[in-house]
N, C-alpha and C positions, 0 to 999 in steps of 0.2 A: 730449140724449141719444144715445147710439152706436146706428148704425144696422146692422143686419144684414142683409146680403144672402143672397139664396139661389140655389141653382145647380142645374141639372139631375141632376148625378149625386147630390145630396143629397135631392132632390126625391122621386127614384124609391127611392134606397136609402142614406139619412142614414148616414154613416160605416159602411160595410158591413161586418161581421166576416167577411167573407171576403177581406180584404186579405192577399195574400201579397209579403212583402218579400226572399223567397230564403234565409230561416233553417230552414224545415221543409219538408218534401217538398209537391208539388201534390196537389191533392184527389184522391182516388182511387188514389192511390199505392199499391203493394203494400208500399213502403218503411215505411208506418205499422205495418202488420201484422208485417212483418219485424221492427221494431226491437223490439215489444212482446213478440215471440216468444223474441228474441234474452236480451232481460234476463230474461225468466222462465226460460229456460235456465240463467243464469247463476247468478241465484238458488238455483236448485233443486240446484246445484253446488257451491255456497259451504261452505267449513267456517271455522269459529271465529266469533268475536260481532262485533258492530258497532263502528266506529270509536266514541274515546270522544264525539265531536259529533254523530253521529247517535244515540247512544245518548241523549245530552242530548236532544236533539229528541223522540224516543220516550217519553222521562219526562215529558216536557211535555204530549204529545198524550195520555199515559195519566192524568196526576195533577191538572193542572189542569181544575177541572170544566167551564169553559165551552169549552176547547179540544178535550176530549173529547168532550162534546154535540155540537160542531159538527163533530168528524171521524167520529163514529158516522152523524150525520146525512146527511152528505156522502156517507159510504159508502153508506148506504141510498138515496139519491135515483141514487147512482152505478148502482146495480142496478136501479131502476126505468126508467131511461135505457136501459139495455142489454136490457130487457125490452120496451119499447115498439115496437111494430110501427109502422112508417112514418117514425120518428122523423129528422128529416132533420139530419146531423150533418155536413153539407157536403163529404161523402165521407171521413169521417175515422173510421177505427173506434176506438172508444173503449175504454182497456184497462180491465178490472174490477181496482177496487181496494177490495179487500174490509175492511181493518181498519187501524190506525194502524201495527202491525206490518209489513204488506204495503208500507204508505206508506216506513217507514223502511229495509225491507230493499232496495226501490229505489234510494233515496237511497246506501245505501250502496254498492252496486253501480255507482252512475253515480261516485262518487269517483274510480273508474280505468278512466273510459270517457271518450275523445277526440272532439271532434265529427267524424263522418265520414258518407260516401257508403253507403248502402243501396242495392242494386239501383239504382246510378245517380242517387240522390236524396238531396239532403243531409238529414241530419237535425243540423242547428247547434246545437240548442236542446235537449239530451236530457232535462232536466227539464222543461223546459214540455212535450215530447211525451208526457210522462207525465202530469204535473199537468192535461192536458185532462182527465183523466177526472174529475175534480171539480170543477175551477174555473167549468165552466159553471153550478153549483148555488147554489143560495142559500147553505147552508150552508158551502160552500167557497169561496165568495167573501168570507164574512165571516170564516172563519178566515184566510185570506190577508190579509186588511186588519190582523190584531190585531198589535200592535207587539210583544207577547211571543213570537209564531210568528215575527215576521221577525228578531227577535234571534238566535233558535234557528238558522234557517235561514240566516243570515247566515255564522255559523260553519260551517256544512256547505259553502256556496259558497267560503268561503274557503280552505278544504281541499281542494277541487274546484281552484281556481285555483293551490296549490302544485304538486299534480299535473301541472297544464298547464304547468308550468315544468321537468320532468322530461323527461328522454331517451326514456322511455316514452311519453310524451302523443305524441312524432314519428314514430309508427310510420308514418304516413299520407304521409311524406315520403320513406321509405327504400326504394320500389319504384316505378322508373319506368312509367307506364303505367297505375298504379292510386292509389284514392283521390285525395288532391290533387295528384296528378302525372299524373292522367288528361288525356287530351286537352282534353275539355269543362272540366273543372276550371281548367286552365292557361289556357284562353280566356279565362273568366269574370276571374279576375284578375290578366290580361296578365302573365303568367308572366316575360318577359324584362325588366319594367319593374324589376326590383326586386334589392335587395342581397340574399345568400345568406350562411347561417354558413360555408358550402363549395360549391365547384364540383362537388364531387362527390355522392354519395349519401351519408348522407340532406342535402339541401339545407339542411334547418333541422332544428336540433337539438332541438326541443320545439314544441308546438303554439302555446305565448305567443310563441315567438322568430319564427314566421310571421306569427302576428296582429299583432303588432308591427314589422312587417319596414319599413324604409327604402327610399327609391327609390335607384337607381345614379344618377340625374343630378335633383337635386330641380328646378333651375332649367329643364330641358328638359320633364319629367315635368307641373310643374304652376308655371308662372310665376308670379310675385305680381304683382297688377296694380296698377299706380299705387304704387311701393311708398313714394314721397315725398310722399303726397297724403293726407289723410283724407278729402277730400272724395268719395273713389272709396270705396265700401265692399266689401271683402274677404269671402269666406268662408272661416271658420275650420275649415272640414273637409269632406273627400269627402261625399256623399250626395246624396239626392234630396228635393226640396223636397215637405215635407208640405203647408204652408200658411203665409201670412206675416198681421199683422192691425196695423191700427192703433187709436190712441186706447186705449190697453188700461187696464183698469180694475183701480181698487185691489182692489175686492170684486166677484166676479162668483159666480155659479150655473151649475155644468153641468146640462146637460139634454142628451138623448138626442140631439138633433137639431141644437141650436147648441152645441157643446162651447166655451165662452168660457175665455180666460184670466184668472187670477185671482191678481194679483202680489201680494197678502197671503198668499195661500196658498204660489206658487211661491218667494218669496225668504222662506221662514221655517225654521226648524229646531225639531227636539224637544229638540235638545242644547242647553240654557241659554246655555252658553259660545259658541255659533256664533249662537243668537239676539241676543246682545247685541252680538256685530260687525255682524250685520244691523241692527239698531236704532240702535247709535250713527253709521252713514253713513247712515242714514235711507233704507235702498236703497227701499222700498216708495213712499214719496213721489219718490224722485228718479225714476224712472221711470214713475209713474205719468201716463196718456196718450200713451207712447212707442209704439213701434214693436217687434214681434216679429217675427223670422222663423225657422221650425223647419223642420229637415231630418229626415229616417231615413237609416240606414247599412246596408246588405245584407252578409254575411259575407265579401264578397270586396274589398268597401271598403277605402283605407289608414284606418288607426285611431289616427292621431296627429292633434293640432291644431296649429294655429298663429294665432300672435296677427295679429289683424285691423286693427289699429289701429297709428299711431306713439303714443306716451304714456308713462304710469307706472301700475303696478300699486297700486292705491287701497289694498288691505289683503293679508295672507296670506289665499291662498284657500281656500276650506274644502269638505269633502266632507260632505255631508248625507247621513246615514242614510235609508233608507227601506223601501218594501215591493217584493216582488219579482215575486208574482204577481197581484198585485191589479189589477182592470181596471173599468173602466166599461160597456163595451160587451159585454153578453153575451146571448147566448151567444156564443163565440169558439172555436168548434171547432178552427180551424186553429192554435192553440196560440200563435201571438206574439200582442203585444200591439198592434200598430201602430195599428189602428182608435182606440185610446184614447190616443194621444201629447198631447195637449193636457193630459189630465187626470194623466197621468204626471207631468208636469212640478211637478205639486203633492204627489205622493204616493209617487215612487219614489227610490232613491238618485240623488244629485246635486251636480255641482260647482258652484261659485259662485265667479267671479273677476270683478272689476270693472276696466276702465281708464280712466284720466283721460286725456282729451286735450286739446292747448292750443287747439284750434280748433273741435270739432264734440262738446264734452259727453263724457258718460259712456257706457260701451259696457259691459254686462253679458252675459258668455258662461256659458251654462248646458250643460255636458255630460250627459246624462241616460244613466242605465240602463235597462234592459228585461229582465224575467224575471233568469234566472241570468246574464246581460250587466250586469253591474252595478259592474265594479271600476274605479274612477277614479282616475288617478294625474297631479299637476300636474309639472310639470319644476320642479326643485329652484330655478331660476332666478327663478321666479314670486314674487318676495317684497315684500313692502311697499315702496315707495318706487323699484321697479326701474326703471330705464329701458328701453322695450322698442321693437321696430321690425316692423313688418309682415313676416310670412314666418317669424319667429322661432318656434322650438318652445314651444308652450305646454302642452301635455301629453300624454297617451295614453290609449286603453282598453287594460287588460291583462285581455283578455277580459270587457271591460265595455264598456256603453254602446252602445246603438243608436239614440240621436238626440242632437242638439244644437238647442239653443235660443239665439238672440243677442238681446239687448232693448236698443233705443236710446233716450235721451232724447227729449222733445219740446222742441224748440228753439226759441224766439223767431226769428221771421222766416225760419225757414228749414225745409226740407219734404224728406223721404228718400222717394226714388220708387225702389222696386225694379226693377232692370232689369238686362241684361247689358251686356257692351262691345258689343254689337251694336246695341243700344238698344232690344231685345226686352224689353217688360214682364213679368215675373212674373204667371201668374194667381194670385190671390188664394188660390182653391182650386181648385189641379190634379186632373185625373183622376188617380185612385191606382190602382197596381198590383192586379192580382186573378189575375195568374199567379203561379208560383213564380220566374219570372226575377227579379222585385223590384226593379228600379231605376227603375220609373215613368218618366213623360215627361218630367221636366223633372231632368235631372243639373245637381249643383253641384258644380265641383271645388273643393279647397281652394286658397286663394290667389286665385281668379278672382272678379270682379267681378261683385256682388250688387245694387249700387245706389249712386245717386249723391245727393248733397245739392245742393239749390236753394235760391236766396234766395228768399223772397216777396214 
């Protein structure tokens, strides 16, 4: 039977909802209140109707009996929270969400809102900064888990992602010293490392152009460890370690304190065609008893992924649809969903790609969406049978994805040890960030060594 260790951090505060990974303001920041006030002002001055995708969402919330009841009850609970004296919201002022019409009005306003700094604090997840008003409620949580709601919300977010590719969304790169060109922001994402659309203002022509930026010199910025050897295990993305695990179960149950991985849920899809691919290759059985290594990204990270092995692509990769604001750890007043990351592997939008190596079995990479950051794009070269090499581009998050999981087979007579190129072992449950700096203590760069295979 699999044994689960306990760690002091989780004994005191298991999967704390106060995790901060840089996407939203620090606790008690006045940026929260300023954001809600700016949104309310834009709604009050808006003219014309809703975007068709938002109107479709509103029609669903008003006409579907279950969604209608859940939204009404969530708004009632929202008001109750606002009127509760001494309620601990981790320093976050909750917005008033009065009804479905107001929920839709905010969504409509955010369709032309690029992620920005307000009073020097980043509001990088504007939809999450708003939905925090009802997602701690039982009814709000149930609503955000409905497949029908997520289908409507997906259309809204797809419309927003289109806007993030337009010149209007690049306003944060038009004035030196302000927004994403402020000294603090430049320091966070290491301004000089990156290729730009222009060496003159605006440096990036859209928000998404900045988000998917490339290194000026990839070989110098992120050298690929042991490019010819699969014995050395490479990280497929920039990020910070959330946790790793071994002897991963085919089926497991999520509990608040010991959030276990369940391969049958992670490697699954509600889309019958995608599920047929998963079943055809027997992915659940293939990786049962294996190893998993999960990281999370902050908004300043490199948001592309590189192939971590030398081998070939087993099948055309798939992008599994999923939920956007559904969480396990509640309340999560901080707005982001980092505390629920293992659970999100099961329910959120995610990609699935498997590489076959000639010497160290199969490796599964899962780029994982989080909240509204859920657009996953595999590189066109990642096709069934394609020969791939370490460091080759695998894909990217188009303002999508805030986590990445990589799963390895349990191989006979071999053992995978997670450690860096200095021989330092990665802690299985590292101390996680509670400040808005968000990088945590264990940074994992793309291409770097995260493990070594040993003979038993």
